[in-house]
KOLLONU-185609 format. One record per residue (C-alpha): residue number from 0; residue in three letters; x, y, z. Coordinates in steps of 0.02 Angstrom, whole numbers, plus 50000, padded with zeros to 5 digits. Example, Ala and Ser with C-alpha at 12.3 -4.5 7.8 and 13.67 -1.06 7.14 Angstrom:
<atoms>
+-----+-----+-------+-------+-------+
!   k !   r !    px !    py !    pz !
+-----+-----+-------+-------+-------+
!   0 ! ALA ! 50615 ! 49775 ! 50390 !
!   1 ! SER ! 50684 ! 49947 ! 50357 !
+-----+-----+-------+-------+-------+
</atoms>
This chain:
<atoms>
+-----+-----+-------+-------+-------+
!   k !   r !    px !    py !    pz !
+-----+-----+-------+-------+-------+
!   0 ! MET ! 48591 ! 49766 ! 49511 !
!   1 ! ASN ! 48436 ! 49829 ! 49426 !
!   2 ! ILE ! 48336 ! 49742 ! 49286 !
!   3 ! SER ! 48275 ! 49877 ! 49158 !
!   4 ! ASN ! 48087 ! 49891 ! 49131 !
!   5 ! PRO ! 47990 ! 50011 ! 49037 !
!   6 ! PHE ! 47901 ! 50077 ! 49198 !
!   7 ! LYS ! 48022 ! 50053 ! 49337 !
!   8 ! ASN ! 48194 ! 49977 ! 49358 !
!   9 ! ILE ! 48170 ! 49825 ! 49467 !
!  10 ! PRO ! 48303 ! 49783 ! 49596 !
!  11 ! MET ! 48374 ! 49618 ! 49606 !
!  12 ! MET ! 48505 ! 49520 ! 49700 !
!  13 ! GLY ! 48671 ! 49532 ! 49621 !
!  14 ! ASP ! 48833 ! 49440 ! 49616 !
!  15 ! LYS ! 48942 ! 49573 ! 49681 !
!  16 ! ILE ! 48955 ! 49639 ! 49865 !
!  17 ! GLU ! 49001 ! 49824 ! 49889 !
!  18 ! TYR ! 49054 ! 49883 ! 50063 !
!  19 ! GLU ! 49061 ! 50055 ! 50134 !
!  20 ! PRO ! 49252 ! 50115 ! 50172 !
!  21 ! LEU ! 49306 ! 50086 ! 50356 !
!  22 ! THR ! 49327 ! 50256 ! 50422 !
!  23 ! ILE ! 49425 ! 50282 ! 50598 !
!  24 ! THR ! 49456 ! 50431 ! 50694 !
!  25 ! PHE ! 49619 ! 50416 ! 50800 !
!  26 ! ILE ! 49718 ! 50509 ! 50929 !
!  27 ! VAL ! 49876 ! 50560 ! 50844 !
!  28 ! ASP ! 50026 ! 50520 ! 50963 !
!  29 ! GLU ! 50147 ! 50648 ! 51028 !
!  30 ! TYR ! 50281 ! 50616 ! 50896 !
!  31 ! LEU ! 50156 ! 50581 ! 50749 !
!  32 ! ASP ! 50221 ! 50416 ! 50730 !
!  33 ! ASN ! 50050 ! 50333 ! 50686 !
!  34 ! TYR ! 50006 ! 50485 ! 50573 !
!  35 ! GLN ! 50171 ! 50474 ! 50481 !
!  36 ! SER ! 50157 ! 50279 ! 50461 !
!  37 ! LEU ! 49982 ! 50296 ! 50387 !
!  38 ! HIS ! 50048 ! 50431 ! 50263 !
!  39 ! ASP ! 50210 ! 50334 ! 50221 !
!  40 ! TRP ! 50093 ! 50189 ! 50183 !
!  41 ! MET ! 49990 ! 50297 ! 50067 !
!  42 ! THR ! 50135 ! 50375 ! 49986 !
!  43 ! GLY ! 50212 ! 50201 ! 49958 !
!  44 ! ILE ! 50067 ! 50127 ! 49868 !
!  45 ! GLY ! 50031 ! 50290 ! 49771 !
!  46 ! PHE ! 50194 ! 50351 ! 49724 !
!  47 ! PRO ! 50129 ! 50533 ! 49703 !
!  48 ! SER ! 50296 ! 50622 ! 49659 !
!  49 ! ASN ! 50396 ! 50485 ! 49557 !
!  50 ! ARG ! 50383 ! 50295 ! 49520 !
!  51 ! GLY ! 50543 ! 50267 ! 49628 !
!  52 ! GLU ! 50444 ! 50293 ! 49786 !
!  53 ! PHE ! 50350 ! 50132 ! 49751 !
!  54 ! SER ! 50503 ! 50023 ! 49738 !
!  55 ! THR ! 50581 ! 50111 ! 49888 !
!  56 ! PHE ! 50418 ! 50072 ! 49991 !
!  57 ! ARG ! 50430 ! 49895 ! 49936 !
!  58 ! ASP ! 50626 ! 49878 ! 49969 !
!  59 ! VAL ! 50622 ! 49983 ! 50131 !
!  60 ! THR ! 50469 ! 49990 ! 50211 !
!  61 ! SER ! 50377 ! 49826 ! 50173 !
!  62 ! ASN ! 50425 ! 49648 ! 50190 !
!  63 ! THR ! 50407 ! 49624 ! 49998 !
!  64 ! PRO ! 50560 ! 49669 ! 49896 !
!  65 ! ALA ! 50505 ! 49755 ! 49727 !
!  66 ! VAL ! 50637 ! 49647 ! 49629 !
!  67 ! GLY ! 50582 ! 49475 ! 49585 !
!  68 ! SER ! 50420 ! 49397 ! 49530 !
!  69 ! THR ! 50284 ! 49377 ! 49636 !
!  70 ! GLN ! 50174 ! 49227 ! 49627 !
!  71 ! PRO ! 49993 ! 49248 ! 49559 !
!  72 ! VAL ! 49874 ! 49235 ! 49717 !
!  73 ! ASP ! 49689 ! 49213 ! 49722 !
!  74 ! LEU ! 49657 ! 49359 ! 49831 !
!  75 ! VAL ! 49466 ! 49327 ! 49874 !
!  76 ! GLY ! 49450 ! 49286 ! 50067 !
!  77 ! LYS ! 49630 ! 49249 ! 50078 !
!  78 ! SER ! 49765 ! 49344 ! 50178 !
!  79 ! THR ! 49897 ! 49426 ! 50091 !
!  80 ! ALA ! 50030 ! 49460 ! 50207 !
!  81 ! ASP ! 50165 ! 49438 ! 50077 !
!  82 ! LEU ! 50094 ! 49579 ! 49988 !
!  83 ! ALA ! 50167 ! 49749 ! 50057 !
!  84 ! MET ! 50017 ! 49857 ! 49992 !
!  85 ! TYR ! 49883 ! 49762 ! 50103 !
!  86 ! SER ! 49867 ! 49720 ! 50283 !
!  87 ! ASP ! 49736 ! 49635 ! 50378 !
!  88 ! ALA ! 49646 ! 49741 ! 50500 !
!  89 ! PHE ! 49568 ! 49678 ! 50679 !
!  90 ! LEU ! 49428 ! 49775 ! 50770 !
!  91 ! MET ! 49374 ! 49714 ! 50941 !
!  92 ! ILE ! 49199 ! 49758 ! 50998 !
!  93 ! LEU ! 49186 ! 49795 ! 51178 !
!  94 ! SER ! 49031 ! 49782 ! 51306 !
!  95 ! ASN ! 48992 ! 49919 ! 51423 !
!  96 ! LYS ! 49093 ! 49842 ! 51549 !
!  97 ! ASN ! 49251 ! 49830 ! 51424 !
!  98 ! ASN ! 49236 ! 49647 ! 51406 !
!  99 ! PRO ! 49262 ! 49586 ! 51219 !
! 100 ! ILE ! 49103 ! 49524 ! 51144 !
! 101 ! LEU ! 49141 ! 49515 ! 50946 !
! 102 ! ASN ! 49291 ! 49538 ! 50841 !
! 103 ! VAL ! 49288 ! 49597 ! 50668 !
! 104 ! ASN ! 49422 ! 49544 ! 50545 !
! 105 ! PHE ! 49449 ! 49654 ! 50382 !
! 106 ! GLN ! 49553 ! 49573 ! 50257 !
! 107 ! ASN ! 49666 ! 49646 ! 50130 !
! 108 ! VAL ! 49655 ! 49831 ! 50197 !
! 109 ! PHE ! 49738 ! 49981 ! 50133 !
! 110 ! PRO ! 49721 ! 50166 ! 50160 !
! 111 ! THR ! 49636 ! 50290 ! 50038 !
! 112 ! SER ! 49610 ! 50452 ! 50128 !
! 113 ! LEU ! 49703 ! 50529 ! 50286 !
! 114 ! SER ! 49622 ! 50687 ! 50354 !
! 115 ! GLY ! 49742 ! 50843 ! 50380 !
! 116 ! LEU ! 49801 ! 50901 ! 50558 !
! 117 ! SER ! 49734 ! 51051 ! 50639 !
! 118 ! PHE ! 49876 ! 51143 ! 50737 !
! 119 ! THR ! 49828 ! 51272 ! 50854 !
! 120 ! GLN ! 49912 ! 51370 ! 51002 !
! 121 ! GLY ! 49759 ! 51441 ! 51085 !
! 122 ! ALA ! 49702 ! 51286 ! 51176 !
! 123 ! THR ! 49670 ! 51323 ! 51357 !
! 124 ! ASP ! 49654 ! 51145 ! 51409 !
! 125 ! VAL ! 49734 ! 50978 ! 51356 !
! 126 ! GLU ! 49663 ! 50942 ! 51180 !
! 127 ! TYR ! 49715 ! 50780 ! 51090 !
! 128 ! MET ! 49739 ! 50792 ! 50900 !
! 129 ! THR ! 49647 ! 50678 ! 50797 !
! 130 ! ALA ! 49639 ! 50626 ! 50626 !
! 131 ! ASP ! 49521 ! 50526 ! 50523 !
! 132 ! VAL ! 49583 ! 50373 ! 50406 !
! 133 ! GLU ! 49471 ! 50295 ! 50276 !
! 134 ! PHE ! 49516 ! 50113 ! 50220 !
! 135 ! GLN ! 49457 ! 50005 ! 50082 !
! 136 ! TYR ! 49459 ! 49817 ! 50110 !
! 137 ! GLN ! 49408 ! 49667 ! 50011 !
! 138 ! ILE ! 49305 ! 49579 ! 50141 !
! 139 ! TYR ! 49264 ! 49568 ! 50333 !
! 140 ! LYS ! 49203 ! 49432 ! 50446 !
! 141 ! PHE ! 49137 ! 49419 ! 50620 !
! 142 ! GLU ! 49194 ! 49307 ! 50749 !
! 143 ! SER ! 49126 ! 49281 ! 50929 !
! 144 ! VAL ! 49239 ! 49297 ! 51064 !
+-----+-----+-------+-------+-------+
</atoms>
């Protein structure tokens, strides 16, 4: 937040927090199951072809049916496991000896970007296919182990 001034905008503490997106690079498994799962999640919440994809996602893929009403929920700082579009994410930070030292809990996560896959037949050694996924989230908290 900036306060206007004839000479210079003065930065001030604000009442809103903005986080950078969570970006993860992952190894795509042999049958592309993890990649397809993320793709289906994004398609389900975005319905790029038709609105029926959204209700199909809610009825078939998620744990929340599209029919009926959902009670209003205050989402700030609360887990919303009953809403299919969100998930909670857990990141464990390891020491140099692979011992857990810190947990990072992301709440109300949803994917916003998924990279393409690079297919090649010219590899002379085993090269694992990787992809990048970007998530938005509401808040995260650090927890000691």
